[in-house]
Backbone bond lengths (Angstrom), bond angles and torsions (degrees), N, CA, C in turn:
res aa  C-N    CA-C-N  psi(-1)  N-CA   C-N-CA  omega(-1)  CA-C   N-CA-C  phi
1 M - - - 1.586 - - 1.634 99.11 -
2 V 1.341 107.08 151.74 1.512 115.12 -178.60 1.613 102.90 -101.43
3 D 1.295 113.26 140.71 1.541 118.80 178.69 1.592 99.95 -89.52
4 I 1.363 119.99 112.03 1.402 119.35 -172.83 1.474 111.23 -77.27
5 Q 1.404 119.74 -33.28 1.373 119.20 175.29 1.505 112.25 -63.25
6 K 1.373 114.96 -37.14 1.594 113.90 176.56 1.459 109.12 -60.70
7 Q 1.387 119.41 -40.60 1.393 119.97 -178.67 1.566 114.16 -64.19
8 I 1.345 113.81 -39.57 1.538 112.40 174.14 1.389 114.83 -71.71
9 D 1.221 122.87 -29.39 1.481 125.50 171.75 1.490 110.38 -66.41
10 Y 1.309 120.40 -36.22 1.479 123.78 179.95 1.495 108.85 -60.91
11 W 1.354 116.85 -45.82 1.360 121.53 -171.51 1.638 107.75 -75.06
12 I 1.240 114.67 -43.88 1.536 119.33 -174.62 1.529 102.98 -67.83
13 N 1.325 122.39 -47.89 1.552 120.27 -176.86 1.477 104.35 -61.23
14 G 1.353 129.94 -40.70 1.364 124.64 -179.91 1.525 113.55 -66.31
15 A 1.324 116.28 -33.85 1.484 119.64 179.13 1.562 107.84 -70.61
16 E 1.336 115.59 -39.29 1.502 112.18 175.12 1.413 117.85 -64.51
17 D 1.368 117.81 -40.39 1.528 119.37 171.39 1.472 110.03 -56.76
18 D 1.473 117.95 -48.77 1.343 115.83 -174.19 1.614 116.20 -65.42
19 I 1.362 120.98 -29.51 1.368 121.01 176.36 1.339 110.10 -71.34
20 I 1.418 127.06 -26.65 1.488 124.66 172.39 1.365 108.75 -64.74
21 T 1.388 120.26 -46.71 1.409 126.49 -177.29 1.478 107.77 -61.89
22 A 1.393 124.97 -48.07 1.406 130.31 171.16 1.596 115.65 -45.61
23 N 1.283 113.38 -51.73 1.401 119.65 179.12 1.625 111.07 -64.24
24 L 1.193 118.11 -43.64 1.556 117.17 174.58 1.476 114.43 -63.88
25 L 1.280 118.51 -34.49 1.499 117.39 -177.20 1.535 105.68 -80.81
26 I 1.359 125.52 -30.85 1.392 120.75 174.92 1.458 114.19 -74.02
27 Q 1.346 121.59 -30.35 1.402 125.10 170.01 1.448 112.68 -59.23
28 E 1.342 117.85 -40.59 1.396 119.51 175.25 1.499 115.77 -84.16
29 K 1.271 119.63 21.92 1.520 128.80 -179.84 1.587 111.80 54.05
30 R 1.245 110.82 32.72 1.468 114.08 171.32 1.633 106.92 -100.07
31 N 1.246 111.61 67.64 1.505 119.11 -167.94 1.584 114.69 -60.89
32 L 1.441 111.18 -48.04 1.515 112.48 179.27 1.420 113.20 -57.97
33 H 1.467 118.87 -45.52 1.361 119.05 177.62 1.557 115.54 -63.58
34 G 1.420 113.83 -37.12 1.437 119.57 179.52 1.652 108.27 -63.27
35 L 1.235 115.18 -36.83 1.490 117.71 -173.08 1.606 106.13 -76.23
36 F 1.376 111.91 -37.02 1.497 110.41 171.97 1.470 114.17 -50.30
37 F 1.404 115.27 -48.63 1.480 117.71 -175.11 1.577 107.24 -69.81
38 C 1.303 118.41 -30.49 1.473 113.02 173.60 1.532 112.08 -61.91
39 H 1.276 114.80 -39.89 1.527 118.02 177.07 1.500 109.72 -57.00
40 L 1.276 115.96 -36.10 1.612 120.95 -175.81 1.480 98.24 -71.17
41 V 1.323 124.45 -48.72 1.403 120.45 -177.52 1.445 119.17 -50.15
42 I 1.424 115.23 -45.78 1.442 127.01 178.15 1.517 107.37 -60.10
43 E 1.477 119.26 -51.08 1.377 121.50 -177.03 1.451 112.64 -57.42
44 K 1.465 116.45 -42.40 1.474 117.28 -176.14 1.547 108.95 -71.98
45 A 1.313 117.53 -39.28 1.531 116.70 176.99 1.563 109.01 -62.78
46 I 1.261 121.02 -34.19 1.546 121.48 -179.70 1.619 103.94 -66.94
47 K 1.328 117.96 -44.80 1.475 117.82 -176.11 1.497 108.80 -71.96
48 A 1.467 121.42 -32.33 1.497 109.95 166.85 1.377 115.54 -58.89
49 H 1.354 117.42 -46.37 1.568 119.38 -179.66 1.418 110.93 -52.13
50 F 1.385 118.43 -49.38 1.427 124.24 -177.52 1.456 111.79 -53.47
51 V 1.353 115.98 -44.62 1.617 123.08 -179.59 1.444 107.00 -64.01
52 M 1.470 118.51 -43.37 1.430 121.80 -177.11 1.506 110.55 -60.49
53 K 1.336 115.74 -50.09 1.497 121.93 -177.41 1.462 116.72 -66.32
54 T 1.348 113.92 -38.04 1.490 114.54 -165.39 1.557 110.20 -104.77
55 G 1.472 111.08 -23.39 1.448 110.75 -179.24 1.545 115.65 81.04
56 E 1.387 113.21 6.28 1.427 129.94 -179.39 1.415 115.53 -104.25
57 V 1.305 125.01 155.67 1.503 123.96 171.53 1.487 104.12 -72.95
58 A 1.400 111.41 141.42 1.439 120.87 175.15 1.431 117.44 -69.87
59 P 1.295 116.70 141.29 1.419 118.14 -179.23 1.556 114.25 -60.31
60 R 1.288 115.19 145.14 1.563 117.52 173.24 1.412 119.40 -72.87
61 S 1.482 107.66 -8.77 1.390 109.04 -171.53 1.492 117.27 -81.51
62 H 1.259 129.20 168.89 1.494 125.93 177.04 1.412 111.54 -90.36
63 N 1.320 119.17 -3.54 1.539 127.13 -177.76 1.478 110.39 -88.74
64 L 1.480 111.68 88.75 1.488 116.34 -171.76 1.511 113.35 -105.60
65 V 1.287 115.89 57.64 1.531 124.88 -172.29 1.503 98.76 -71.04
């Protein structure tokens, strides 16, 4: 059985780490790389929300329709 809270924490912790990296990159004027990390933050937040709402493991796919 999958621990749903552990899955949510996994995605949220990853998003928190990535937003720190995004901020550092943008401060250094590495905007494209910073924006890529912003994309990862959004994707991970969506996956955390998916897990919270469905009680299922988030898909490993990037297709989050």
